[in-house]
N, C-alpha and C positions, 0 to 999 in steps of 0.2 A: 347357572351366574355366570356370568359375561367380564371378562376379562376386559380393563381400560386396554387400550394401547399406548404400549409407550412412547415416546418421545425423546430421542438423545437432544437435546439443545446444541448444535453444531456451534463454534467462539465464533462471536462476532468481529472481525477486523475492522478497523477505519483508520484512515491515513489521511494526512493534510499534509499538503504543499506549498511552502511559499517559496516565491519567487520576487523578486524585485516589487517587491510593497500588493504583490495579487496572490492571496490565499484559492487553494484549490482544498477543496473536501470530499471524501466518500468513503461509501463502507460498505461492508459484501462479508459474506460469510466465509469466503475463500480470503486472500489476500490478491491472488490475480483479480479476482472481481472486481476489490476495493478500487485497486490502480487503474483498469479499465474506465470505473464510473468517473474517475477525475476528468475525461474529456480532455487530454493533454497531449499532443503528440511532438517527435521530436523538433518539428517548425515551431513549435509555443515556447520552446525552450532557450533563454536568450542571456540568463545569468544564473549562477551558482542557486543551489538552493537547499532548501532546510525543509527536512524529512522528518514527520512525527508519525511513528505508528504504533498505534496501541491494538492491546488483544487482552479486553475483559479489563483486569486494573493494573494491567502492566503496561509501559508505555518508553521506548525508546528516541529518542533523536539524534539524527545525523545532518550535517551540512557536507553537502554531498555539489564537487565541482564541476563545472561546465562540461565538458567534454562525457565525464561519466553519466550525468546524469540525463545527456541526449541521447548516448547509448542505452542505457533503460527505457527510455521511452520509443526507441526505432521499432523494436518491435515485440513481439510475446515471447520468440526465445529466447531475447537478451534480456527482460523482464524475467525469466526465472533465475538469473543470477540475483537479482534485487530481492526477488522472495526468499530464494535458501536462506541467502544473509539475514535476513530479518526474522523471518522461523526460525532460526536458531537461538537468536539473540531473547525471542519472545518467549521459547519452550521452557 
């Protein structure tokens, strides 16, 4: 009798960024994948933004000022701070 392979479903993160009337959406298995999928770099960040991060049925909204929002999208290393903060809130 053959066993069925078990698959563990990874939580799917979705992120929405609203800046100056423009909305960017992405999702991924990890928060870094979702943030990278937004297609935003620090040069596109011109105003403060509202970030909505959700994992399953939990979601969290935060308004982030311009300097900090630019820092988050400057490099993957700086995205680590953003990811650490939001993953703790959604745990």
